[in-house]
C-alpha positions, 0 to 999 in steps of 0.5 A: 367291290366289284371290279369291271373290265373296259367291256363291263364299264362300256355296258354300264356307261352306255349312252342312248342319246348317241344311238338310234332310237327305235321307237314302237309307233302305233297309229290309231284311227285318231292319232299316233303313240310313240313309245320306247322302253329303256332296258331298266324298265323306264318307259317314254311314251307320247301321243299326238292326236291327227287332229289340229286346231290353230296349229296345236294337236287336239291332244298331246300326252307325255310321260317319261324322259325322251331317249333322244334328248335325255329330257322331258317333252313339253306336252303342248296342245289344246288339251296338253297332259304331262309332267310339263304341259301348256294348252288351252286345258292343261294338267300337269305337274307344271301347268300353263293355259287357259284352264290349268290344273297341277301342282304349279298351275298358271291359268288365264281363266282358271288355276287349280293346284297346290300353288295356282294362279288365275282369274278364278284360283283354287289351291294351297297358295291360290293367287286369284284376280276375281277369286281365290280360295286356299290356304294363302289367297288373293283375289277381289273375293279371297277366302282362306286361312290368310287372305288378301282382297276387297271382300275377305273371309279368313282366319287372318285377312287384310282388305277392305271388307273383312270378316275374321276372328278379329274383325267383322265388318258388316258389309263382308259379313252380308256379302258372304251370307248372300254368297252362301245363299246363292250357292245353296240355291245353285247347288239345291242344297 
């Protein structure tokens, strides 16, 4: 066991939140980078573009833990990228936006992620309003292992028109065959 005197403990318990933080600031022609390197090698960085659109930076990117607050900075911009992100296009572990991509993605129009929701949704758990594609899905058109909707293609499905292992509704079969034909034409397969 290592024994430390008070000066050693002060060194270990040094609180960066109580100090003046010296960022490395780099201004580019498009925006500003703010960076801080922790003594242990950890890094905090943030980029905000100079261009503003409806009060939001065009691009806001964050990474790491802010030395001033000890918390992650919420990326908020037209294009927002960070652990936590909100914007028109949001990319992050938890993202919220018109189009959202992340582990937890809440998109007004489109959500793509492990757990996603939106009007159109793709994910392991995809809660869609019009369309859901994933393992567990909902939507007017729902395709998944377990799916709920109006037109359902699933291993186990519930809805008005279901094509599954147990049910073969002719309306559902016609709908999904027609959908496949349209996709083939669109993709020229």
